[in-house]
Structure formats: structure tokens, C-alpha cells
C-alpha positions as CSV (number, residue, x, y, z in Angstrom):
1,L,25.1,4.9,-10.1
2,T,24.5,1.4,-9.0
3,P,27.3,-1.2,-9.3
4,D,25.4,-3.1,-11.9
5,T,25.1,0.0,-14.2
6,L,28.7,0.9,-13.6
7,R,29.8,-2.6,-14.8
8,T,28.0,-1.9,-18.1
9,I,29.8,1.3,-18.8
10,P,33.3,1.0,-20.3
11,S,36.1,2.4,-18.2
12,Q,37.2,4.4,-21.2
13,V,33.9,6.3,-21.4
14,L,34.0,7.0,-17.6
15,K,37.5,8.4,-17.9
16,L,36.4,10.5,-20.9
17,F,34.0,12.4,-18.7
18,G,36.3,12.5,-15.7
19,L,34.4,10.0,-13.7
20,D,35.7,7.4,-11.3
21,A,34.1,4.0,-11.5
22,M,34.5,3.5,-7.8
23,D,32.8,6.8,-6.9
24,A,30.4,7.8,-9.7
25,G,27.5,9.0,-7.6
26,M,25.5,12.1,-7.0
27,Q,27.1,15.4,-6.0
28,N,27.8,15.6,-2.3
29,E,28.0,19.2,-1.0
30,N,30.0,18.1,2.0
31,D,32.7,16.3,0.0
32,S,35.3,18.6,-1.4
33,N,37.8,15.9,-2.6
34,H,36.7,16.2,-6.2
35,H,38.0,19.8,-6.3
36,T,41.6,18.6,-5.5
37,T,41.7,15.2,-7.2
38,G,40.0,16.4,-10.5
39,I,37.5,13.5,-10.3
40,R,34.1,14.6,-11.5
41,K,30.9,13.6,-9.7
42,L,27.5,13.3,-11.2
43,F,24.6,15.4,-10.1
44,L,21.5,13.6,-8.9
45,H,19.5,14.0,-12.2
46,Q,22.5,13.0,-14.3
47,S,23.0,9.8,-12.4
48,Q,19.3,8.9,-12.5
49,A,19.1,9.7,-16.3
50,I,22.2,7.6,-17.1
51,E,20.9,4.8,-14.9
52,S,17.6,4.7,-16.7
53,A,19.0,5.1,-20.2
54,M,21.6,2.3,-19.7
55,N,18.8,0.0,-18.5
56,G,16.7,0.7,-21.6
57,I,14.1,3.0,-20.0
58,H,12.8,6.0,-22.0
59,T,14.0,9.1,-20.3
60,V,13.0,12.8,-20.3
61,V,15.2,15.3,-18.6
62,C,13.6,18.7,-17.8
63,T,16.1,20.6,-15.5
64,G,17.4,24.1,-15.5
65,T,19.7,25.7,-18.0
66,G,23.3,24.8,-17.5
67,S,22.5,21.8,-15.4
68,G,24.5,19.3,-17.6
69,K,21.7,17.8,-19.6
70,S,24.0,17.0,-22.5
71,L,25.9,14.5,-20.3
72,C,22.6,12.7,-19.6
73,F,22.4,11.5,-23.2
74,L,26.1,11.7,-24.4
75,L,27.4,9.2,-21.8
76,P,24.8,6.5,-22.5
77,V,25.1,7.0,-26.3
78,L,28.9,6.7,-26.3
79,A,28.8,3.8,-23.8
80,K,26.3,1.8,-25.9
81,A,28.1,2.5,-29.2
82,F,31.5,1.6,-27.7
83,I,30.2,-1.7,-26.3
84,S,28.5,-2.6,-29.5
85,L,31.5,-1.8,-31.6
86,R,33.8,-3.8,-29.3
87,Q,31.5,-6.8,-29.4
88,S,31.1,-6.7,-33.1
89,Q,34.8,-6.0,-34.1
90,N,34.9,-9.4,-35.8
91,C,31.7,-8.8,-37.7
92,L,31.0,-6.5,-40.6
93,K,29.2,-3.3,-39.8
94,L,27.2,-4.5,-36.8
95,G,27.8,-1.7,-34.4
96,S,24.7,0.0,-33.1
97,A,23.8,3.6,-34.1
98,A,22.2,6.6,-32.5
99,I,20.4,9.6,-34.0
100,L,20.6,12.9,-32.2
101,L,17.9,15.3,-33.3
102,F,18.3,19.1,-33.0
103,P,15.7,21.7,-34.1
104,T,18.3,23.7,-36.1
105,K,21.4,23.0,-38.1
106,A,23.4,25.4,-35.9
107,L,22.7,23.4,-32.7
108,A,23.7,20.2,-34.5
109,Q,27.0,21.7,-35.7
110,D,27.7,23.0,-32.2
111,Q,27.2,19.6,-30.6
112,Y,29.1,18.0,-33.4
113,S,32.2,20.1,-32.6
114,K,32.0,19.1,-29.0
115,L,31.3,15.5,-29.8
116,S,34.3,15.3,-32.1
117,L,36.7,16.4,-29.4
118,L,35.2,13.7,-27.1
119,L,35.7,11.0,-29.7
120,K,39.2,12.1,-30.4
121,S,40.1,11.9,-26.7
122,L,38.3,8.5,-26.4
123,Q,40.4,7.2,-29.3
124,E,43.6,8.5,-27.7
125,N,42.9,6.9,-24.3
126,D,41.7,3.6,-25.8
127,N,44.5,1.0,-25.8
128,S,42.4,-1.8,-27.3
129,R,42.2,-2.6,-31.0
130,T,38.6,-1.5,-31.2
131,A,37.8,0.6,-34.3
132,P,37.3,4.2,-33.4
133,L,33.8,5.6,-32.9
134,R,32.7,8.0,-35.6
135,A,30.1,10.8,-35.7
136,G,28.7,12.7,-38.6
137,V,26.1,15.3,-39.5
138,I,23.5,14.8,-42.2
139,D,21.5,17.9,-42.9
140,G,20.7,20.2,-45.8
141,D,24.3,21.4,-45.9
142,T,25.8,17.9,-46.2
143,P,26.9,17.1,-49.7
144,H,25.0,14.1,-51.2
145,S,28.3,12.5,-52.1
146,Q,29.2,12.2,-48.4
147,R,25.8,11.2,-47.0
148,D,26.2,7.5,-47.9
149,E,29.6,7.2,-46.2
150,I,28.3,9.0,-43.0
151,A,25.2,6.8,-42.8
152,S,27.2,3.6,-43.3
153,E,30.3,4.2,-41.3
154,C,29.2,6.5,-38.4
155,Q,27.7,5.2,-35.1
156,I,26.3,8.7,-34.1
157,I,24.3,10.8,-36.6
158,L,23.4,14.4,-35.9
159,T,20.5,15.7,-37.9
160,N,17.1,17.5,-37.7
161,P,13.5,16.5,-38.2
162,D,13.3,18.1,-41.6
163,T,16.2,16.1,-43.0
164,L,14.9,12.9,-41.3
165,H,11.5,13.4,-42.9
166,A,12.6,14.6,-46.4
167,A,15.8,12.7,-47.1
168,I,16.4,9.7,-44.8
169,L,13.0,8.1,-44.3
170,P,11.8,8.3,-47.9
171,N,15.0,6.7,-49.2
172,W,15.6,4.0,-46.6
173,N,14.7,1.2,-49.0
174,K,16.4,2.8,-52.0
175,K,19.8,3.6,-50.4
176,P,21.6,0.7,-48.6
177,S,23.4,3.2,-46.4
178,Y,20.2,4.5,-44.9
179,Q,18.8,1.0,-44.5
180,S,22.0,0.0,-42.7
181,L,21.7,3.0,-40.5
182,L,18.1,2.4,-39.5
183,S,18.6,-1.3,-39.0
184,R,21.3,-0.5,-36.5
185,L,19.4,2.4,-34.8
186,K,19.1,1.8,-31.0
187,T,18.9,5.3,-29.5
188,I,17.0,8.4,-30.5
189,V,17.9,11.7,-28.7
190,I,15.6,14.7,-29.0
191,D,17.3,17.9,-27.7
192,E,15.3,21.1,-27.0
193,A,12.1,19.0,-27.0
194,H,10.0,22.0,-26.0
195,V,10.3,23.4,-29.5
196,Y,8.1,20.6,-30.9
197,E,4.6,21.8,-30.0
198,G,1.5,22.7,-31.9
199,A,1.3,21.8,-35.6
200,F,5.1,21.5,-35.9
201,G,5.1,19.2,-32.9
202,A,2.3,17.0,-34.3
203,H,4.3,16.7,-37.6
204,V,7.5,15.7,-35.8
205,S,5.5,13.2,-33.7
206,M,4.3,11.5,-36.9
207,V,7.8,11.5,-38.3
208,L,9.1,9.8,-35.2
209,A,6.3,7.2,-35.3
210,R,7.3,6.5,-38.9
211,L,10.9,6.3,-37.9
212,K,10.1,3.6,-35.3
213,R,8.1,1.6,-37.9
214,V,10.8,1.8,-40.5
215,C,13.5,0.8,-38.0
216,R,11.5,-2.3,-37.1
217,V,11.2,-3.3,-40.8
218,A,14.8,-2.4,-41.7
219,S,16.1,-4.5,-38.8
220,S,14.1,-7.6,-39.7
221,P,16.1,-10.6,-40.8
222,S,14.6,-10.4,-44.3
223,N,16.0,-6.9,-44.8
224,T,19.3,-7.3,-43.1
225,A,22.2,-8.9,-44.9
226,V,25.2,-9.5,-42.6
227,E,28.6,-10.9,-43.4
228,F,30.8,-12.5,-40.7
229,S,34.5,-13.0,-40.4
230,D,33.9,-15.1,-37.3
231,V,30.4,-16.4,-36.9
232,S,31.0,-17.9,-33.4
233,Q,31.9,-14.5,-32.0
234,C,28.9,-12.7,-33.6
235,K,26.1,-14.8,-31.9
236,I,26.1,-12.6,-28.8
237,T,25.8,-9.5,-31.0
238,L,22.9,-10.8,-33.0
239,K,21.1,-11.8,-29.9
240,S,21.6,-8.4,-28.3
241,Q,20.4,-6.6,-31.4
242,K,17.3,-8.7,-31.5
243,A,16.5,-8.0,-27.9
244,Q,16.9,-4.3,-28.4
245,S,15.0,-3.8,-31.7
246,I,12.9,-1.1,-30.2
247,P,14.7,2.3,-30.2
248,L,15.2,4.0,-26.9
249,F,14.0,7.6,-26.7
250,I,15.8,10.3,-24.6
251,A,14.5,13.9,-24.6
252,C,16.0,17.0,-23.0
253,S,14.5,20.5,-22.3
254,A,14.6,23.2,-19.8
255,T,11.1,24.7,-20.3
256,M,8.5,22.0,-20.5
257,I,5.5,22.4,-18.2
258,H,4.2,18.8,-18.4
259,P,7.3,16.8,-19.4
260,E,5.9,13.3,-19.3
261,Q,2.7,14.2,-21.2
262,H,4.7,16.2,-23.8
263,F,7.2,13.3,-24.1
264,R,4.6,10.6,-24.7
265,L,2.7,12.8,-27.2
266,L,5.9,13.5,-29.1
267,C,7.5,10.1,-29.1
268,P,5.8,6.8,-30.1
269,I,5.9,5.3,-26.6
270,A,3.2,2.8,-25.6
271,E,1.1,3.4,-22.5
272,D,2.6,0.3,-20.8
273,E,6.2,1.4,-21.4
274,E,8.0,2.9,-18.5
275,V,9.2,6.5,-18.7
276,K,11.7,8.1,-16.4
277,V,10.9,11.8,-15.7
278,L,13.4,14.1,-14.2
279,T,12.3,17.6,-13.3
280,S,13.7,20.5,-11.3
281,E,12.9,18.6,-8.1
282,E,15.6,16.1,-9.0
283,D,18.0,18.8,-10.3
284,G,21.1,18.4,-8.3
285,S,23.2,21.0,-10.1
286,A,24.8,23.9,-8.4
287,C,22.7,27.0,-8.4
288,A,23.7,30.5,-7.1
289,P,21.4,32.4,-4.9
290,K,18.9,34.5,-6.7
291,H,17.8,38.0,-5.6
292,F,14.6,39.5,-6.9
293,F,14.3,43.3,-6.8
294,V,11.0,45.0,-7.6
295,W,11.1,48.7,-8.5
296,N,8.1,50.8,-9.1
297,P,9.3,53.9,-10.8
298,P,7.8,57.3,-10.0
299,I,5.5,58.9,-12.5
300,L,6.9,62.0,-14.2
301,D,4.7,65.0,-14.8
302,V,4.5,66.9,-18.1
303,N,7.6,69.0,-17.3
304,G,9.9,65.9,-16.8
305,N,10.2,66.4,-13.1
306,S,9.5,63.5,-10.7
307,T,6.5,63.9,-8.5
308,G,7.8,61.5,-5.9
309,S,4.6,59.6,-6.1
310,V,3.1,56.7,-8.2
311,F,-0.1,58.7,-8.6
312,L,-0.6,61.4,-11.1
313,P,-0.5,64.9,-9.7
314,K,-3.9,66.4,-9.0
315,Q,-4.9,69.0,-11.4
316,P,-5.9,72.4,-9.8
317,K,-9.5,73.2,-10.0
318,N,-10.5,75.9,-12.4
319,T,-12.0,78.7,-10.3
320,A,-12.8,81.0,-13.2
321,T,-16.4,81.8,-13.5
322,D,-18.4,82.4,-16.6
323,S,-18.6,86.0,-17.6
């Protein structure tokens, strides 16, 4: 990571992921100090993804399974949410929000359990008076009585495209909690992006386009009612939110053939907007050697005995003559 990007990431977030602010770079195979000191180093694709996301560039990560793609969006999401919450601690509900989209409720719950542990550790290691970051799940299993509180109080929302389409977007101007969430939305993460293809992918693409339009309307001054406890300390926050009114899109997948084309078709990204594409060529994660064995089994004859050949045994010619 460049020094400018490292300065924008809070030290609490770096420590949360075991990173050193003085040495958060790509993995160096010749350096074995991280094994003894416990300091984690980023892989090449992780550092580039975090670099682009922290600088407001749409990013798609298409690297191998187990290459640490979750870190590529978790660190920027937590860093931006932490910074926003710290800057707006004297304002009322001005912390930015992020939506993490997963194709199934099971994946969302799995990520939520991991994210909850990270937020708990972040709160324990944070000595400042900043309010703790909160994450919540809004899907078909979430009771309606809890949805308003989750949407209003949480900075990170985990959901799926169906809930976004059927529950959140239709009610954004009816429920103040949903309007507050979408007015604060700054980052949209799409995990397992390869799932969204064909008719289903076209549907999700239109849902994301609508989400972007609604966020723009919900964050307009005419629809945003903000109360301040200290107006002078909230000017920077308002200016920052105005400059970042367009949501940032981050997508992850391990099996996309044309990642940039798929990413641009799925997300409402203009042709002139920059997109950072990270493929297997930038994958710096460790990979064990692979051995490919090809075995052509012998063909068995009718009696169950191997002929020792891949060809069928020749049938003896019938020498009998007609009587």
C-alpha cells in the first residue's frame, strides 16, 4: 500500500487484520519475518484492491478460491465506516453505511458471524470514545420489528438481492429507517458475482441500477433531515458525504471468464468511470504445486477380466459353413 493510502486507514483497523502500518505491502516470498513476528502481509491482489477501493475506484476481484478475497472488501468497508463514524461523533446519525450482497441467506449469516467477531475485537482495541461499529442482517428471516433498528443504527448491512428488491427499495420513502440507510450508503459489495448471469443477472442489474438512483434521491438535501449537536464540527462530514454521493461498487468472484465486462453489465457503472480489475495474473496468494494424473482404464470383456488393452477384443471369425 502507498503511504497516502495507509494514512487514510485507521491504525485500529490495520491492527484488527494483523497488519503493520509501516510494512503493509505485498507478500514477499524471501521475507520470513512475518512468520515469527505475527505481522501479516498483504498479497499483491489484496493490496491493489484495497488501494483502489480506498481511493474510490470501482473494483472487481476475480482470483482463486481461498486467496483472501473477503479481506479485499472487509478492510475498506470497515475503514470507511470507522472514519465516518469518528468524524460524525458529534452529529446525529451521519455515519456512512455499506451494503454487502450475498446470493443466499446462508452465505450472509456465515459472513455476519465472522464480521461480528471482527467488530467485537475492534471495539476492544479502540481506546477512543467513538461509538462502536454495528452490523446487521436484513433478509426474509429478520423479524419486521427489528428491521427498522438495524437499518437506522447499523453501518454495515448484509442482505440479498431479493430482500433489496422486495422489501428495502419499495419502502424507502415510506420507512424513515430505510431512507436513512440509503442516504448514508457509500459502498455496495457484491460477493459471488458470477451467480448473477442470464435472466437472474439481468434482474439484479436492474435492481442495482434502481438502488443507485434511489440513493441519489434519498441523499439529496430535500430528503435528508439532519440534526447537529455541534454544527461547526459537522461541516467536514457534510462536505465529504456530498463529494461521495455515488456508491462505490466492489465485486468478488473466483469463476468469471470476463470479469470487467460482467462487472460493468451487472453494476450501474458509466463508461467513463474507472474500474480496477484483478484477475489470476495479479493473484499473489500462496498456491501449492498441482499434479495432474491421466489414467485411461483398460476395457473389460464380458467375463469381467481385463484385456490389458484399450481396444475391444477381436471376435473370432465364425468358420462354420452352411449345411
